[in-house]
Structure formats: C-alpha cells, structure tokens
N, C-alpha and C positions, 0 to 999 in steps of 0.2 A: 481581561479581554472583552471588549465591547461587542455585544450581539446586536446587529441592526438589520439583518436579513439581506444585506447588499454587498458587504465588504469582507467576508470571511475568506481567509487565505489558507493554503495548505499548511503553512507554517503555523498558523493559529490552531488548526486541528491538531497538529502534532503536539504543540505546546499544552493544549488542554488535555488531549487524550493520553499522552505518554508521560508528560511532566507535571500534570496536575494544576496547571495554571487556573485561577478562578475566572468566572465569567460574570458579566453584568449586562442586563438588558438595557439598551439605549432608551433614554426617556421618551423620545418621540414615537416609540413603537406602540405605546399604550393607546393612543388616540386612533391609530390605524386598526388595531386589533379590535378595540371597542366598537368601531364603526361597523365593521363586517359582522360582529356578533349581534349587533341590533338588527341588522338586515335578516339574519337567520331567524331571530326571535319574531320578527314582524311577519315573515312568511309562514312561520309555524302558527302564529295566531290567526292567520287567514286560511289555515288548513290546506295549503297548497302542497302537492306531493314534491319532495326534494329527495333525490337519490341518496340512500344511506343515512338520511336524517330521519324521515318518516316512512321509508320504504325498506324492503329487504335488500340484500346485496347480491352482485353478480347476476345470475340467472334469475334470482328471486327479486329483482328490482321492481317488478310489477305488483308485488304484494304490499298493500298499504298498512302501515302501522299506526295505531291510535296514539295520540299524544301522551296519554297516561302510561304508555309502554315504552316510550322513547328511551329513558335511562336504562331500562332493562335491555332494550335492544343494543345499546352501545356496550354494556358490560358483556352481553352474550356474544357480541362480535369478537371481543378480545378473548373470551374463554374458548370460543370454537376455533379461533385461528392459532392459539398457542399450542401447537402440535408438533413442534420441531424435534429433531433426533440428532444424535451424534455428540461429539465432544463440545463442552461449552466454549464460547468465545473468550479470548483473552480480554482482560479488563480494558486495555487501551482500545480495542475495536468497539466494545460496548460504549465506552465514554465518547468516542467519536460519533457513533450512531446517535446518541442523545444530543450531542452538540449540533449535529447536522439537522436533526429533526426540529430542534429549537430554532435554528436559523431560518429554516423553511417557514415555520409558523410565524416568525417574526416579520415576514413580508406582509402580513396582514390580509391575505386572500382566503384564509382557511375557515373562518367563522367560529374559531374557538374563543372561550373566555381568556382574558389576560392571565388568570390564575394558572392555567395550563402551562404557559410559558415560564411563569415564576417557579412552578414545581420542578420543571426540567432543569432550570438553572440551579435550583436548590439541590437536586439530586447530584449534579456535577460538583458543586462546591462542597458538599458533605460527603463525596466519594461513595455514593450509593452504587452498588455493583450488581445489577440484575443478572440472574442466571439465564443465559440465552444459548440454546443448542445451535450448532453451526449449520445444520442441514434442514432443508424443507422449503426454501424459497425457490420460485421459478423465475424470479427476476421481472415480474410484470404485475400490475396492480400494486406495485411496490414490493418490498421485501416483507410481505404480510406476516409470515410466520415468525421471523426473528423479531420484528418490531412488536408483534403481539406479546411476546415474552417479556420484552422491556415493560410494556404498559401493564401486563398482568402483575408484575412485581411492584410497580408504582401504585396500583390500587390495593395492594396488600394481599393478592391472592396467589401469587407465584412464589418463586424462590429467589434468593439473593445470596451472593458470596461475601462473607465477612470473616476477615482474618484467615483466609484460606479454607474456610468451611462453608458448605452449602446449607443454609437455614431457611426456614419459612420467611418470606419477604416481610410479612407484617412484624415479625421479631426484629428484623434488621432495621426496618423503618423506626421502630420504637427506640432502638439503641441510638439511632442517629437523630432522633427528635424530628422526624419528618411525618407530617400527616399524610395518610393515604389519600390519593386523588379520587375524588367522586366525579365520574364522567357525566356530562350533560349532553344535550343533543349535538350530534355531529362530531364530538370530540374523540370518540373511540376511532371512528374512520379516519379523521384527520391525523391522528397520531401513528397510523400504520400504513398510510398510502404514501409510498415513496421508496426510493432505492438507497435508503441510508446504510444498510448493511454493506451492499456493494461498494457504495461511494466511500464509506469509512475505511474499508480495506484498501481501496484504490488510493486514497489520500496518503495513508500511512506507507504503503508499498512504493508509491511514486517518490515520496520523500527519500526513502531508503534506496531507491533505484539510482537517483541522482548521486547520492553519496557512494554507492557501489561503483558507478561509472567513473567517478574521480579516483577511487581507489584502483580500479582496474587499469587506468592509465599509469598510475604510479607503479603498479606491479608490472605493467607491460614495459615501462621505461627500465625497470630493474632487470628484466629478462633481456631487453635490448642491449644493456650494458654487458651483461654476462656473456652474451652471444656476439659481442663486438659488432653491433649493427651500424650501418652507415646512415648518418643523420640527414643526408640530402632529401630524403623522403619527407621530412618534417618541415622543409623550408616553405615560407609563405608564398613563394613564387608559384609552387605547384598548387597549393590550396586556392590561390586567387584565380588560377586558370580553370577551376571548377568550383565556382564561388558559393557553395553551400556554407551557411553560417556555421553549422555544426562541424563541418570539416575544418574550416579555418580556426575555430575554437580548439579543436583537438590537436591540430598541427602546432598551434601556438603553445599548448599545454606540454606536448611531448618535446618540443624544441627546448622550452625553458627547463624542464625536468632533466634534460641530458646535457645542459650547458656545463662548461669548465670540467669536463670529464678527462681524466688522465689515461683512459684505456685506449690502447693502439687499435686502429681499424685497417691496417695496411693489407693490400693484397685482395680485397674484396670489391666485387663490381656492383652487385645488388643483393638484397636479402630476400628470404622467403616472404609470402604474403602475410603471415601472422605477425611479422615485424614491419615490413615496408608499408603495408596497407592499414596500419593502425590508425592513421588520420581519417581515412575514408570510412572504416568500419565504426570506430567510436563516434565519428562525426554523424554517421546515420543514426546511431543510437540517440544522440543529442537532439537531432531533428525530430525524431519520433516521440521522445520523452516531452519535447516542447509542445508538440501537438496534443498529447494527452493532458498535459498541464492546462492547456486552453480549454479542453472539454470538461475537465474535472472542476476547474474554476467557475465555470458557468453553472454546472450541476449543483454545486454546494451553495450557490446563491440564487436558488430557484424554488418556486412554489410547486410542489410535486403531488399534492393530493387531489382528490376529486370528490365532489364538484368544488369549483372555486367561485368566489363571490367578487363581482365587479360593479361598483355603483348600484347596489341593491339588486343586481341581476345575478342569478345562480346559473352558472354554465358547467355542463358536464363535458369532459374531454379525456385526454390520456397522458397527462404530464407525468403520471406514475410510471410509465413504461420505461424499462431499464435498458433499451437498445443503446443509447449513447455511452452508458457506463460499461455495458457488456463488451462493446467493441473496443473501448479503451482498455479494458482489462485484458482482452485477447491480445491486443498489440503489446501491451506491457509484458505479458507472459512470453511472447515471442522474442522481444528484445532481451529479456533476462536469460532466455535459453540460449540465444545467439552469443550473448556476452560470455556465458559459461563455456560454451564451445570454443569460442575464440581464445579464451585463457588456457583451456586444456591443450590446445595445439602448441602453445609455447612451452607448457610443461613437458610435453612429449619431446620437443625439440631439445630442450635443456638436458634431458635424460639420455638421449641417444648419442653415443660417442662419435658416430659417423657424421652427425649433423652439428653437434656442438663443439667438437674438438676439445671436449673436457672428458674427464674419467667416466667410465660407463656407469650410469645411474648415480652419478656424483658420489660414489663410495670411495673412501680412502684405500680400501683394499678390495676391489671388485672380485667377486667369486666367494671369498670368505664372508663378505658382507654384500647384501643386496642394495644397500644405500637407500635411495628414495624410489626405487622401482615401483613399489606398490602404491605410493601416493598417486601415481599416474592411473593405476587401476581404479582407485577410489574416484578420482576426478572423472574418469571415463564412465563410471557407473552413475555418477550424479548427472552428468550431462545427458546420458541416455535417458534417465528417468525424466529429466526436464523436457526432452523432446517428446516423450510420450504424454506428458501433462500438458504441453502447450497447444494441443489440438483445440481449435476455437469453439465458441458456444454457438455452433450452427444448427444445433438440434432445437426442435420445438415440440412440445406435447400439449395439446389444448386442454383447458380446465373449465370448470363451472359450466357443464353442459354445452360446451362450445360457444358460450358468450364471450369467454376469454380464450380466443382460438389461435393466438400467436404469442408466444412467450420469448423473452430474450435469453433465458437461461444463464444470464451473466453471473448469477450467484455461484454456479459451478466454477466458473473462471476465477471468482474471487477466492473461493476456497483453495483452489489449486495455486493461486498467485503466492500465498504465504509460503507454501513448500518449495515452489520454484525459486523464489527469492533466497530462502535459506540455503538451498542447494548451491545457488550461484555464489553466494558469499563464501561457502566452504571451498569452492573451485578456485576462487581468486585468493583465498587463504593458502591453498595448496601451491598456487603459483608463487606467492610471496615466499613461502618456506623453501621452495625449490630454487627460486632465483637467489636467495640469500646464501644457500649452500653452494651454488655455482660460483658466486663471487669469492668464495674461500679459495678457489683454485686459480684466481687471477691475481697477479702481484701488483698491478697497477690500481690506482684509486678511481672509483667511479665518481660520477658527478656529486656535488654536495647534497642535492635533493635526494638522490638515490641513497647515498650514504646515510642520510638522516632516517630514511624509511628502514634501512638495514639495522640501524642502531636501535630503533624502537622495537623492532621484532626480536632482535637478539637479547633484549631484556627478558623476553618470555620463552624464547626458543633458542637453545644453544646449537652451536655447530655439531653436526653429526660426525663423530669419529668412529663409532661402532654402532652396529644395528641396535635399535631400541624401538619400543612401541611409540607411535607418533600421533595416536588419536586425540590425546589431550592437547597436543600442540596445535592440531587443526582447529579445534574448538577455540583455543586461546586466541589465535590469529583471526578467526572469524568474528570473534567478539571485538577485537581491536578495529576491525573494518566497520563493524556495525556501529560501534560507539564513537567512531571518527577519530580515534586516538592516533592512528598513523597519519591521517590527512591533516590533523591540527598541527602536528610536528613538522611535516613537510611544508605546510603553508607558511611557516615562519621563514622559509627560504624562497619558495616559489608559490605564487598564487595560482590555484587550479580553477579555471573559469567553469 
C-alpha cells in the first residue's frame, strides 16, 4: 500500500492494520519532507523561537530552550507524556495509529526528517507492536498520551508486545532488527500531535459498522419472512416519494432479499414499525455513516501537528484538535445503539406468541422448555448498556493551566465505540438465531437469500428442540457477522449495496 499523504482510504487502513498489508512510501514524498526539514534547520540556525522546537510546551511555550538541549527536549516530551493507564490497545488499533501518523507526516508540512517516516513504515512492515494504554487522552493537542507510548517504544524506552508477551521495547526492536529512533528537533512533537488514536478506532469501527448494517438488513429480512411481513413497504415507489439515497438503497436491498419467497402473507394489512419502517431506519443509518466516512476520509489525509511549515514560514494553529473526530464517533455510537435497539424489537416480536402467531418463545414444548426467552433478556441488556454508553462527548475539562482550555474528549467516545460495536454485533446475532428458529415453524420456503443465510447459520447453530445453554452460539454467530461469512454467502444470490 502506497503512502503519499493524500489518498489513504478506510479500506487501506483496515488492510494494513487488521490484515498486515505492507506499506511503501511514495517516491515523491522525500522531496517535500526534505524541503520543510531544511526550513526548520535554517530557522534554528537563526535562533528564532519556534513553538515546541526550541520552546517548552503548552503553558510553557514562553520558555526558550538552547540549541544544545533540543534533542533532550524532544525525548523529555515523549517521556513526560507517556503516562497512560488502562488496558493495552489491540494490535490493529496500534497499527492503524502508526499508519495514520505516517500518512500525516507524508504530507510534508511537519518538518521532520525522512528517516522518521521510514522508521514508521519499517515498524509496520516488521509488525512492531508498542504497548499503548487505552486511557489518558482528552482528544485535543492530539491523542498525546497514546501516541507518546508508541514513540516511547520506537526510541527503545517503552514496552512492546511480542508473541503475546509484554517486553522491554529495546528487546523487541532487537529481535525485529529495528534500530531505535533518535529524535531530532521538532520530531517528538510532530509524532504525538494529532488524533490518530481516535481516528484509528473510527476507521476500523466505521468499516465494521457498514458490514453490520448489511448483516442487520439480512437479519431483518429473515425476521420479516418469519413474521410474514408485507413487502409493499419495500417498493421503490415509496422510497422515491421521500428520496433519501440511504432509504432508496435500503428499500432495494430489502426488496431483493425477500424476492421469490414462498411464504404466504394473506390477511394482513400492514406491519409494525420494526418491519414496515426498515427502509427508513436502515436508510437513515446509511446516510449518517456516509457523512462519517466523508469526515474520516478528510481527517486521515490531513496534517494535524503544530506548528506546520509552509514555504519556510512556521505557523502555529490547532489542526490537532479532535472535534471533527469526536463528533463523528458520537454519531457512530448513536447509530450502532439505535441499530441494536431496532434489532431487539424484532427479536421481541418473534418471541411473543400474540404478535408472531408462532409458539411462545419459539419453544417446541412451551412451559417445559423456555425456548429462546432469555435471548431477548440478553439483547435487552446489551441494548440498555449501549444506550448508557452512547452519551456524547459534550464534556470538557481544561488542561495545561488553561492554555488548552477546551478539549474534544473524543477519546472517551472512541473507547466506548469498541464496546458498543461488539454489543450491537451480538444483538444482531441474537436476531439471526431467533429468526432461524422461527422459520422452523413455517412450512413454506423463505426467499433464496434468506434461506442461504439460514443455511450458513445452521452449520454452526442447530435447531433448538430442547433447552440448552446458548452463550457459545451467540458468540459463533457474532463472529460470522464480524468476519462477513453470512454476508459473503448471501451476496452470491443478492448484492447488498
């Protein structure tokens, strides 16, 4: 994957971070990087003050640092900022952070040496995995704490994870034959200024959210079939009368997923909202995810440190501030919470005999067996947890003696996002299991697309004839969702847009 500072996509981030694709720096980058580095060295030779280069940081910006202390200044910056707490970040998040920081520096406005970019690429390609605690960022001035832990490991002073063990970073660097990075003027600051922790999680979660939305439509179609829904609600005439692109896309998907069904729908006039309004609700999710994609695509191809260098002029600003990413994460958390809540309503309907006209709790012998009753309890618990976690990042606590007096706090939304996503995947997994069980009580054939999804799930989750623990089955189907195994098989019949 070619890094040029301009064309990084969300899929690129996923491929490098999750699947280990190697990176290469575009040849034209070196000239841009060298040019701004020379500008930094020229200004230093003239002994002009440059924030964070030969001055202190934050409220200490007015403290001048002598040229012979500049290397020490950069190293001290990393040491002082590496004070995170909490569980270590997963490898894919750390890899995404390194890639995003590399791409930002590749724009050529940061004043670092080309060697810094080379070392970041080398770390990715040799699978160097710094130990990075998950908590400590306030989402402005960049994700300083998490990025400082990445750099601390790169200079050989922190820790890294190797074969599942946390070891001294220097030891892991030696094993991977990577030289510790020696920081020069500006480089410590350039490496930690930016929202790459938040943006890394956002990239991966957005990719997974699109996948979950497609799976949720398949699960919704399966529930729709089991509840003998009326497909008039999916017709394009209705969608075109309220022409949101997302609604038209969802209507088309649901219409195609339910084609050639053999299930009778006689005697019904219209369905409950959780069935009839699937195009409108799923469509709104599409619209909002597309907005987030636009935001994150801009973010990951931006220069986010401070100061930046333009034609030998050093300008101080605030591109490191995390508000665009924070708002995008807040919106994503809300979407995922609503998606899980929408799914749970169909689970409830499938299990209530008065609403579904199916056996109570889809049990073969209700009373003696509870059937899938408690699956809805679990879904309700996960949805309620998601609701509490989706409170947005509207708080701000000033830092650095009020020099940094407004923070985005998007890092909190980022940490919550991972949990909300996993919860939502499990709720949709519960809907799949419940809808499959419901189809067992219908003698007619569902649509080919729904039948294919049913067949994939039945390879892992058998029909429930008598009560049994189902916790492993929920995990299995959640993994099928996350790994796109259901989606891939269904798309052999119907393309989900």
